[in-house]
C-alpha positions as CSV (number, residue, x, y, z in Angstrom):
1,M,8.7,7.6,8.6
2,P,4.8,7.2,8.5
3,E,3.2,5.2,11.3
4,I,2.7,1.8,10.2
5,K,-0.9,0.2,11.4
6,R,-3.3,-2.2,9.8
7,K,-6.1,-0.2,8.1
8,S,-7.5,-1.0,4.6
9,N,-6.8,1.8,1.8
10,T,-8.8,0.0,-0.5
11,M,-11.0,2.5,-2.3
12,S,-14.6,2.0,-3.9
13,A,-13.2,1.6,-7.4
14,A,-12.1,-1.7,-6.1
15,N,-16.1,-2.7,-5.8
16,N,-17.2,-0.5,-8.6
17,P,-15.7,-1.1,-12.1
18,F,-17.6,2.1,-13.1
19,E,-15.0,4.3,-10.8
20,P,-12.4,6.0,-12.7
21,V,-8.8,4.8,-12.4
22,T,-6.8,7.5,-10.5
23,H,-3.0,8.0,-9.6
24,M,-2.3,6.9,-6.2
25,R,-2.6,9.6,-3.3
26,Q,0.3,11.5,-1.8
27,D,-0.2,9.9,1.5
28,Q,-0.2,6.3,-0.1
29,A,3.1,7.1,-2.2
30,E,4.8,8.3,1.2
31,L,3.4,5.1,2.9
32,L,4.2,2.8,0.4
33,R,7.8,4.6,-0.1
34,A,8.6,3.8,3.5
35,L,7.3,0.3,3.3
36,C,9.3,-0.6,0.6
37,H,12.6,0.9,2.0
38,V,11.7,-1.3,5.1
39,T,11.1,-4.5,3.3
40,G,13.9,-3.7,0.6
41,T,11.2,-4.1,-2.3
42,E,11.0,-1.7,-5.3
43,F,9.0,1.3,-5.4
44,D,6.5,1.4,-8.1
45,S,5.2,5.3,-8.5
46,K,2.8,4.4,-11.5
47,L,0.5,2.3,-9.2
48,T,-3.1,3.2,-9.1
49,E,-5.1,4.3,-6.1
50,V,-6.5,0.8,-5.6
51,E,-2.9,-1.2,-6.7
52,A,-1.4,1.0,-4.2
53,A,-3.7,0.1,-1.6
54,E,-3.3,-3.1,-2.3
55,R,0.2,-3.3,-2.3
56,I,0.1,-1.5,1.0
57,D,-1.8,-4.1,2.7
58,N,0.3,-6.9,1.1
59,L,3.7,-5.3,2.6
60,R,2.0,-4.5,6.1
61,D,1.1,-8.5,6.0
62,S,4.7,-9.4,5.3
63,L,6.0,-7.3,7.9
64,Q,3.5,-8.4,10.5
65,N,4.3,-12.1,9.7
66,L,8.2,-11.3,9.8
67,S,7.8,-9.8,13.0
68,Q,6.0,-12.5,14.4
69,S,8.0,-15.3,13.4
70,R,10.7,-13.8,15.3
């Protein structure tokens, strides 16, 4: 399973509406699949690069909050 560490994956397209919308990268898909598996959430293979980055950050936050509450 890929290492889960806090790092922003947000691409410049999030801040620049003129950047083209691209499908998520392979490394994002692998990490997102792993995070979805661990959290029991559904993996969406149709996310854009920016959407995947946001989803990864949200799932990491959820995992961190869960581990801190134990």
